[in-house]
C-alpha positions as CSV (number, residue, x, y, z in Angstrom):
1,M,-42.6,100.3,-14.6
2,V,-40.3,103.2,-15.2
3,H,-38.6,104.8,-12.1
4,E,-38.3,108.5,-12.1
5,N,-34.6,108.6,-11.2
6,H,-31.6,106.6,-12.3
7,S,-27.9,106.9,-11.7
8,Y,-25.0,106.1,-14.0
9,D,-21.3,107.1,-14.0
10,V,-21.3,107.8,-17.7
11,V,-24.2,108.3,-20.1
12,V,-23.4,108.0,-23.8
13,V,-25.9,109.6,-26.2
14,G,-26.1,107.7,-29.4
15,A,-25.5,104.1,-30.4
16,G,-23.3,104.0,-33.5
17,N,-19.7,103.2,-33.9
18,A,-18.4,106.3,-31.9
19,A,-20.9,105.9,-29.2
20,L,-20.4,102.2,-28.6
21,C,-16.6,102.6,-28.7
22,A,-17.0,105.3,-26.0
23,A,-19.3,103.1,-23.9
24,I,-16.8,100.2,-24.0
25,A,-13.8,102.4,-23.2
26,S,-15.7,103.9,-20.2
27,K,-16.6,100.4,-19.0
28,E,-12.9,99.5,-19.1
29,K,-12.4,102.3,-16.6
30,H,-14.9,100.5,-14.4
31,A,-17.7,103.0,-15.0
32,R,-21.4,102.1,-14.9
33,V,-22.5,103.0,-18.4
34,L,-25.8,103.8,-20.0
35,V,-26.3,104.1,-23.8
36,L,-29.2,106.1,-25.1
37,E,-30.6,105.3,-28.5
38,K,-33.2,107.6,-30.0
39,G,-34.4,104.9,-32.5
40,P,-36.0,101.5,-31.9
41,R,-33.8,98.5,-31.5
42,H,-34.2,97.4,-35.2
43,K,-33.0,100.8,-36.3
44,R,-30.0,101.1,-34.0
45,G,-26.5,101.9,-35.1
46,G,-26.8,105.4,-36.6
47,N,-24.9,106.1,-39.8
48,S,-22.4,103.4,-39.0
49,F,-25.0,100.8,-39.9
50,F,-25.1,102.0,-43.5
51,T,-21.4,102.1,-44.2
52,D,-19.3,99.7,-46.2
53,G,-17.1,99.3,-43.1
54,A,-14.0,100.7,-44.8
55,I,-11.7,102.1,-42.1
56,R,-8.5,104.1,-42.8
57,F,-5.6,103.7,-40.4
58,A,-1.8,104.0,-40.5
59,F,0.2,100.7,-40.7
60,S,3.8,99.6,-41.5
61,G,2.9,96.7,-43.8
62,L,1.2,93.4,-44.1
63,D,2.6,92.0,-40.9
64,E,0.8,94.7,-38.8
65,L,-2.4,94.0,-40.7
66,R,-2.1,90.3,-39.9
67,E,-2.1,91.2,-36.2
68,V,-5.6,92.5,-36.5
69,I,-6.7,90.0,-39.3
70,P,-5.0,86.8,-38.0
71,K,-7.1,84.7,-40.4
72,I,-4.8,85.8,-43.3
73,S,-2.8,82.6,-44.0
74,D,0.8,82.5,-45.1
75,E,-0.3,81.3,-48.5
76,E,-2.8,84.2,-48.8
77,A,-0.1,86.6,-47.7
78,S,2.3,85.4,-50.4
79,K,-0.1,86.6,-53.0
80,I,-0.5,90.1,-51.6
81,N,1.4,93.3,-52.4
82,M,0.6,95.7,-49.5
83,P,2.4,99.0,-49.5
84,P,2.7,100.5,-46.0
85,Y,0.5,103.5,-45.2
86,T,2.5,105.6,-42.7
87,E,1.2,108.2,-40.3
88,E,2.9,110.8,-42.4
89,Q,1.0,109.7,-45.5
90,Y,-2.3,109.6,-43.6
91,Y,-1.7,113.1,-42.2
92,R,-0.8,114.4,-45.6
93,D,-3.8,112.8,-47.3
94,L,-6.1,114.3,-44.6
95,M,-4.6,117.8,-45.1
96,N,-4.6,117.6,-48.9
97,A,-8.3,116.6,-48.8
98,T,-9.2,119.5,-46.5
99,N,-6.9,122.1,-48.1
100,N,-4.9,122.1,-44.9
101,R,-7.9,123.3,-42.8
102,S,-8.1,120.3,-40.6
103,E,-7.4,121.4,-37.0
104,E,-3.8,120.2,-36.3
105,E,-4.4,118.8,-32.8
106,L,-7.4,116.8,-33.9
107,A,-5.8,115.6,-37.1
108,T,-2.7,114.5,-35.3
109,H,-4.7,112.6,-32.7
110,L,-6.8,110.9,-35.4
111,V,-3.8,109.7,-37.3
112,S,-1.4,108.9,-34.4
113,K,-4.1,106.9,-32.5
114,S,-5.5,105.1,-35.6
115,Y,-3.6,101.8,-35.5
116,E,-3.7,101.4,-31.7
117,T,-7.4,102.0,-31.8
118,I,-7.8,99.2,-34.5
119,K,-5.8,96.9,-32.2
120,W,-8.1,97.8,-29.3
121,M,-11.2,97.1,-31.4
122,H,-9.7,93.7,-32.4
123,E,-9.1,93.0,-28.7
124,N,-12.8,93.9,-28.2
125,K,-13.8,91.2,-30.7
126,I,-14.4,93.4,-33.7
127,D,-13.4,91.4,-36.9
128,F,-11.8,92.9,-39.9
129,D,-11.3,91.8,-43.5
130,L,-9.1,92.9,-46.5
131,I,-11.0,94.8,-49.2
132,Y,-10.0,92.8,-52.2
133,D,-12.9,93.8,-54.5
134,N,-12.6,97.6,-54.4
135,Q,-9.1,98.4,-53.2
136,S,-6.9,96.0,-55.1
137,F,-6.2,94.8,-58.6
138,V,-4.8,91.4,-59.7
139,K,-1.7,91.4,-61.8
140,D,0.4,88.3,-62.5
141,G,-1.5,86.4,-59.7
142,I,-0.7,89.0,-57.1
143,N,-3.3,91.3,-55.4
144,H,-1.9,94.8,-55.5
145,F,-3.5,97.1,-52.9
146,W,-3.7,100.8,-53.4
147,G,-5.0,104.0,-51.9
148,G,-4.1,103.3,-48.2
149,L,-7.5,101.8,-47.5
150,P,-7.2,98.0,-47.5
151,V,-9.3,97.1,-44.5
152,K,-13.0,97.0,-43.6
153,T,-15.0,95.7,-40.7
154,S,-16.4,92.2,-41.4
155,N,-19.9,92.3,-42.9
156,R,-19.6,96.0,-43.4
157,G,-21.3,98.5,-41.0
158,V,-23.9,95.9,-40.1
159,G,-21.3,93.6,-38.8
160,L,-19.5,96.4,-36.9
161,I,-22.7,97.5,-35.1
162,N,-23.7,93.9,-34.3
163,Q,-20.2,93.1,-32.9
164,L,-20.0,96.3,-30.9
165,N,-23.5,95.7,-29.4
166,S,-22.5,92.1,-28.6
167,R,-19.4,93.3,-26.8
168,A,-21.4,96.0,-24.9
169,E,-23.9,93.4,-23.8
170,E,-21.1,91.1,-22.7
171,L,-19.6,93.9,-20.6
172,G,-22.9,94.7,-18.9
173,I,-23.5,98.1,-20.6
174,D,-27.1,99.1,-20.4
175,V,-28.8,100.3,-23.6
176,W,-32.2,102.1,-23.7
177,Y,-34.0,102.2,-27.0
178,E,-36.6,104.8,-28.1
179,S,-35.1,107.0,-25.4
180,P,-33.8,110.3,-26.8
181,A,-31.9,112.6,-24.5
182,T,-33.7,116.0,-24.2
183,Q,-31.6,118.1,-21.8
184,I,-28.3,118.1,-20.0
185,N,-28.2,119.7,-16.5
186,K,-25.2,121.2,-14.7
187,H,-24.6,122.0,-11.1
188,D,-21.7,124.2,-10.0
189,N,-20.6,124.2,-13.6
190,E,-20.3,120.4,-13.7
191,I,-22.5,117.9,-15.4
192,A,-25.1,116.7,-12.9
193,S,-27.8,114.8,-14.8
194,I,-29.5,114.3,-18.2
195,E,-33.2,114.3,-19.0
196,V,-34.4,111.4,-21.2
197,N,-37.7,110.7,-22.9
198,K,-37.8,107.0,-22.1
199,N,-40.5,105.3,-24.2
200,G,-42.6,108.4,-23.8
201,E,-42.0,109.0,-20.1
202,E,-39.7,111.8,-18.8
203,V,-36.8,110.3,-16.8
204,T,-33.9,112.0,-15.0
205,V,-30.6,110.2,-15.0
206,Q,-28.0,111.3,-12.5
207,T,-24.5,111.2,-14.0
208,K,-21.1,112.6,-13.7
209,S,-20.2,112.4,-17.4
210,V,-22.0,112.6,-20.7
211,V,-20.5,111.6,-24.0
212,L,-22.3,113.1,-27.0
213,A,-22.0,110.8,-30.0
214,C,-25.4,111.1,-31.7
215,G,-24.3,112.4,-35.1
216,S,-24.8,115.7,-36.9
217,F,-27.9,117.4,-38.3
218,E,-28.1,116.1,-41.9
219,A,-31.6,114.6,-41.3
220,N,-33.0,117.9,-40.0
221,K,-34.3,119.7,-43.1
222,K,-34.6,123.0,-41.4
223,L,-31.0,123.0,-40.1
224,R,-29.8,121.6,-43.4
225,S,-31.3,124.5,-45.3
226,K,-30.2,127.1,-42.7
227,N,-26.5,125.9,-42.6
228,L,-25.9,124.4,-46.1
229,G,-28.4,126.2,-48.2
230,D,-31.9,125.6,-49.7
231,I,-30.5,123.4,-52.5
232,W,-29.8,120.7,-49.9
233,D,-33.5,120.2,-49.6
234,N,-33.0,118.0,-52.7
235,A,-30.4,115.7,-51.3
236,I,-31.1,112.2,-50.3
237,I,-30.3,111.3,-46.7
238,R,-28.0,108.3,-47.0
239,G,-28.0,107.2,-43.4
240,T,-30.3,107.3,-40.3
241,E,-33.3,109.5,-40.1
242,F,-32.5,110.2,-36.4
243,N,-29.5,112.5,-36.9
244,T,-31.4,115.7,-36.4
245,G,-28.9,117.7,-34.4
246,D,-30.4,117.0,-30.9
247,G,-27.0,116.5,-29.3
248,L,-25.6,119.7,-30.7
249,S,-28.6,121.7,-29.4
250,M,-28.3,120.3,-25.9
251,A,-24.6,121.1,-25.9
252,F,-25.1,124.7,-27.0
253,E,-27.7,125.2,-24.3
254,I,-25.0,124.6,-21.7
255,G,-22.3,126.7,-23.3
256,A,-20.5,124.5,-25.8
257,Q,-18.7,126.2,-28.6
258,P,-19.6,125.5,-32.3
259,F,-16.7,124.7,-34.5
260,G,-15.8,123.5,-38.0
261,E,-17.3,124.0,-41.4
262,W,-21.0,124.5,-40.7
263,N,-21.8,125.0,-44.4
264,G,-20.0,121.9,-45.5
265,C,-20.8,118.2,-45.5
266,H,-19.8,114.8,-46.7
267,S,-21.9,114.0,-49.8
268,I,-21.6,111.5,-52.6
269,G,-23.1,110.3,-55.9
270,T,-25.8,107.8,-55.1
271,D,-28.4,106.1,-57.2
272,A,-31.0,108.6,-58.4
273,N,-33.8,106.2,-57.2
274,A,-32.3,105.5,-53.7
275,P,-34.6,105.8,-50.7
276,K,-35.0,109.4,-49.4
277,T,-33.5,108.2,-46.0
278,G,-31.5,105.1,-45.1
279,D,-33.4,101.9,-45.4
280,F,-32.6,99.6,-42.5
281,T,-34.0,96.6,-44.4
282,K,-31.3,97.0,-47.0
283,P,-28.2,97.6,-44.9
284,G,-24.8,98.5,-46.2
285,D,-23.8,101.1,-48.7
286,I,-25.6,99.5,-51.6
287,F,-26.8,102.6,-53.5
288,K,-23.6,104.5,-53.8
289,K,-21.9,104.8,-57.3
290,H,-18.1,105.3,-56.9
291,S,-16.6,103.9,-60.1
292,Y,-16.8,107.2,-62.0
293,P,-12.9,107.4,-62.4
294,L,-13.3,104.5,-65.0
295,G,-15.9,106.4,-67.0
296,I,-17.3,109.9,-67.5
297,M,-20.2,111.9,-65.9
298,I,-22.6,113.9,-68.0
299,N,-25.5,116.1,-66.9
300,K,-28.9,116.6,-68.4
301,E,-27.5,119.4,-70.7
302,G,-25.2,116.8,-72.2
303,N,-22.0,118.2,-70.6
304,R,-19.3,116.9,-68.4
305,F,-18.7,118.9,-65.2
306,V,-15.9,117.3,-63.1
307,D,-12.5,115.7,-63.7
308,E,-13.5,112.1,-63.0
309,G,-9.8,111.1,-62.9
310,A,-8.5,113.9,-60.7
311,D,-7.5,111.3,-58.0
312,F,-8.4,107.9,-56.6
313,R,-12.1,107.8,-55.8
314,N,-11.1,107.7,-52.1
315,F,-10.1,111.3,-52.3
316,T,-12.9,112.8,-54.5
317,Y,-16.1,110.9,-53.8
318,A,-17.0,112.8,-50.6
319,K,-17.0,116.2,-52.5
320,Y,-18.4,115.1,-55.9
321,G,-21.9,114.6,-54.5
322,R,-22.3,118.4,-54.1
323,E,-21.2,118.9,-57.7
324,I,-23.9,116.5,-58.9
325,L,-26.4,118.4,-56.7
326,K,-25.5,121.6,-58.6
327,Q,-26.5,120.1,-62.0
328,P,-29.9,120.6,-63.7
329,G,-32.5,118.5,-61.9
330,H,-29.8,117.5,-59.4
331,V,-29.0,114.5,-61.5
332,A,-26.2,113.2,-63.7
333,Y,-25.4,110.1,-65.6
334,Q,-22.3,107.9,-65.1
335,I,-21.4,106.4,-68.5
336,Y,-19.2,103.3,-69.1
337,D,-18.4,101.0,-72.0
338,S,-17.8,97.3,-72.1
339,Q,-14.0,97.7,-71.6
340,V,-14.5,98.7,-67.9
341,R,-17.9,97.1,-67.0
342,D,-16.3,94.2,-65.2
343,M,-14.1,96.6,-63.2
344,L,-17.0,98.5,-61.7
345,R,-17.7,98.1,-58.0
346,D,-20.1,95.5,-56.7
347,E,-23.0,97.9,-56.2
348,Y,-23.3,98.4,-60.0
349,G,-24.5,94.8,-60.3
350,K,-27.1,94.8,-57.6
351,A,-30.8,94.6,-58.2
352,E,-31.2,98.0,-56.6
353,A,-29.0,99.7,-59.2
354,T,-30.8,101.8,-61.9
355,C,-29.1,101.0,-65.2
356,Y,-29.6,101.8,-68.9
357,K,-27.9,99.6,-71.4
358,A,-27.6,99.7,-75.2
359,D,-25.3,98.4,-77.9
360,T,-24.6,101.9,-79.3
361,L,-24.3,105.4,-77.9
362,E,-27.1,106.6,-80.1
363,E,-29.4,103.9,-78.7
364,L,-28.3,104.7,-75.1
365,V,-28.9,108.4,-75.4
366,N,-32.4,107.8,-76.6
367,Q,-33.2,106.2,-73.2
368,L,-31.9,109.2,-71.1
369,D,-33.4,112.5,-70.1
370,V,-30.6,114.6,-71.7
371,D,-29.9,117.0,-74.5
372,K,-29.2,114.2,-77.0
373,D,-27.2,116.2,-79.6
374,Q,-24.9,117.8,-76.9
375,F,-24.5,114.4,-75.2
376,L,-23.1,112.9,-78.5
377,K,-20.9,116.0,-79.1
378,T,-19.5,115.7,-75.6
379,F,-18.6,112.0,-76.2
380,Q,-17.0,112.8,-79.6
381,A,-14.9,115.6,-78.0
382,Y,-13.9,113.4,-75.1
383,N,-12.8,110.4,-77.3
384,A,-10.8,112.7,-79.5
385,A,-9.1,114.2,-76.5
386,V,-7.9,110.9,-75.0
387,Q,-4.1,110.6,-75.2
388,D,-2.1,107.5,-75.7
389,G,-0.6,105.7,-72.6
390,D,-0.9,102.6,-70.4
391,F,-4.2,102.3,-68.6
392,N,-3.6,101.2,-65.0
393,P,-6.4,101.5,-62.5
394,A,-4.1,100.5,-59.6
395,E,-2.2,103.8,-59.7
396,K,-2.6,107.3,-61.0
397,D,-1.5,106.4,-64.6
398,N,-1.5,110.0,-66.1
399,K,-3.4,108.6,-69.1
400,A,-5.3,111.8,-69.6
401,T,-7.2,114.0,-72.1
402,K,-5.9,117.1,-73.8
403,G,-7.7,120.1,-75.0
404,I,-11.1,119.7,-73.2
405,T,-12.6,121.3,-70.1
406,P,-12.8,119.8,-67.6
407,P,-9.9,117.5,-68.3
408,K,-9.7,113.8,-67.3
409,S,-6.3,113.5,-65.6
410,N,-6.1,109.8,-65.2
411,W,-7.7,106.6,-66.5
412,A,-8.9,108.2,-69.7
413,L,-9.9,105.4,-72.1
414,K,-11.7,106.1,-75.4
415,M,-15.3,104.9,-74.8
416,E,-16.1,103.1,-78.0
417,K,-16.8,99.5,-77.3
418,G,-20.4,98.5,-76.8
419,P,-22.5,97.7,-75.0
420,F,-22.7,101.1,-73.2
421,Y,-24.1,101.7,-69.7
422,A,-25.6,104.7,-68.0
423,F,-26.3,104.9,-64.3
424,P,-28.3,108.0,-63.1
425,V,-27.0,109.5,-59.9
426,T,-28.0,112.2,-57.5
427,C,-26.5,113.7,-54.3
428,G,-26.7,111.8,-51.1
429,I,-25.7,113.6,-47.9
430,T,-23.9,111.5,-45.2
431,F,-23.1,113.9,-42.4
432,C,-22.3,117.6,-41.8
433,F,-18.9,118.8,-41.0
434,G,-19.9,121.5,-38.5
435,G,-20.0,120.4,-34.8
436,L,-18.7,121.1,-31.4
437,K,-15.2,122.3,-30.5
438,A,-13.4,119.5,-28.6
439,N,-9.8,118.8,-27.7
440,N,-7.7,115.6,-28.1
441,K,-9.1,114.3,-24.9
442,G,-12.6,114.5,-26.3
443,E,-13.5,117.3,-23.9
444,V,-16.1,119.7,-25.2
445,L,-14.9,123.3,-24.9
446,D,-16.7,126.5,-24.1
447,P,-16.2,129.8,-26.0
448,N,-13.2,130.5,-23.8
449,N,-11.7,127.2,-24.9
450,Q,-12.1,125.7,-21.5
451,P,-13.5,122.2,-21.0
452,I,-17.1,121.9,-19.8
453,Q,-16.6,119.6,-16.8
454,G,-18.0,116.2,-17.5
455,L,-19.0,116.8,-21.2
456,Y,-17.3,114.9,-24.0
457,A,-18.0,114.4,-27.7
458,A,-17.1,111.9,-30.4
459,G,-17.7,111.0,-34.0
460,E,-19.6,113.3,-36.3
461,M,-20.3,115.7,-33.4
462,I,-16.7,116.9,-33.4
463,G,-16.1,119.8,-35.7
464,G,-12.8,120.9,-37.2
465,I,-11.5,117.6,-38.6
466,F,-13.1,117.6,-42.1
467,Y,-13.5,120.5,-44.4
468,G,-14.9,120.3,-47.9
469,N,-13.7,116.7,-48.3
470,Y,-12.1,113.8,-46.5
471,P,-10.1,110.7,-47.3
472,G,-12.3,107.6,-47.6
473,G,-12.6,105.5,-44.5
474,S,-11.7,108.4,-42.2
475,G,-15.2,108.8,-40.8
476,L,-15.4,105.4,-39.1
477,M,-11.8,105.8,-37.9
478,S,-12.5,109.2,-36.4
479,G,-15.5,107.8,-34.7
480,A,-13.6,104.9,-33.2
481,V,-10.5,107.0,-32.2
482,F,-12.5,109.8,-30.6
483,G,-15.1,107.4,-29.2
484,K,-12.4,105.5,-27.4
485,T,-10.7,108.7,-26.3
486,A,-13.9,110.4,-25.0
487,G,-15.1,107.2,-23.3
488,T,-11.7,106.8,-21.6
489,S,-11.7,110.5,-20.5
490,A,-15.3,110.3,-19.2
491,G,-14.6,107.1,-17.3
492,R,-11.6,108.6,-15.6
493,Y,-13.4,111.8,-14.8
494,A,-16.4,109.9,-13.3
495,A,-14.0,107.9,-11.2
496,A,-12.2,111.0,-9.9
497,Q,-15.5,112.6,-9.1
498,K,-16.6,109.6,-7.1
499,Q,-13.3,109.5,-5.3
500,A,-13.6,113.1,-4.3
501,E,-17.0,112.4,-2.7
502,F,-15.4,110.0,-0.2
């Protein structure tokens, strides 16, 4: 039987990476913590569940990585070339990706707290692995890592969510499933309680602190069209269907300030036949298609439309989804030849991947819904434009094209060795960049930039960090950093409020 009233020191809305990090951090401050999950137990974990687990943080070298991945043996370490990834590099990569629009206070907090947060996660029994398959290349028996993103959570996002939930259960954190929050109540300008629809019954939870960590609004078609534009009706929702902007609405109702790029989002190229929303029975990021720097992308009119080799995929994939969305039919084809087929990421070989294959380009194009004459002309022009040079996928090799638009700035190989492969892709939206204005304590701010007492935010709900693009792996890291920060702040605030009552 459901009781009408409950009491907790901290209530966390959401149950993904950011939310569970917040819950654990609050518990470390001796708070009594409740986590509210809108979905059923078998669909828990938010967008984090669907990630590859790649997580970007600053580190000084392999020795620091071995502190959080102690299973790396001396023998394994001797076969690794691991360049350091400094805070300065991370900050620069973030600012370059966002055209220097990332809010300085938030960007600095994300970068400077990244490694200590990874260590904290490790202490809380989260396991990590090196990303050999997608972030390194073997040369002379040595694994050379590149791009500042060598680490992922073990067993991808699924493993992260399972381990976070195991830790939360171990610490005695309560989780209510199928229990969306519906309203936050204030008294004397402080958080007083939160209304919850618990399994269909309206319940009031008394609380001193609320941490909002329930994602953005990408799964809400109405809000997506309003903020991003009607064309986004055609985008696939890559993650959870439960991210419909509820937390944002509740925050605005009690005076929170919107912030960030409300007409921007993280979007990628994903299989054209991927599910319309994330499929919890096929976890992990199995539908994405991120090896385009090794080939070319052609639309239905038979034309290229982006510089596939502008940068490492870590710094372009989150913005190229929208470029695919702009193409006729919202579809493009990634084309590769046999020279690079074995270099493509794992997802290209999965049963779920849509693939066309032929021994010649002429045979391939006959299988595709494209302007066949223009397709072949584009290929001919591309191959003729490829310049000499050494092909090296482990670095920006400057092996480029000359005289065509758009250019291909790196990794330009003539595509002339069959068989040839075509993978149809469309746009998949991950999360929206607009959110709440918060500070580096995770406090949600009102229009006067003053904290709303007892209200905190984390993860995708914080606006102002990402604009237009982001460095790969920064989403999980931001969720963990600001989750830990908000949870710690909420736990301290609740403790102070209880102390003041005595």
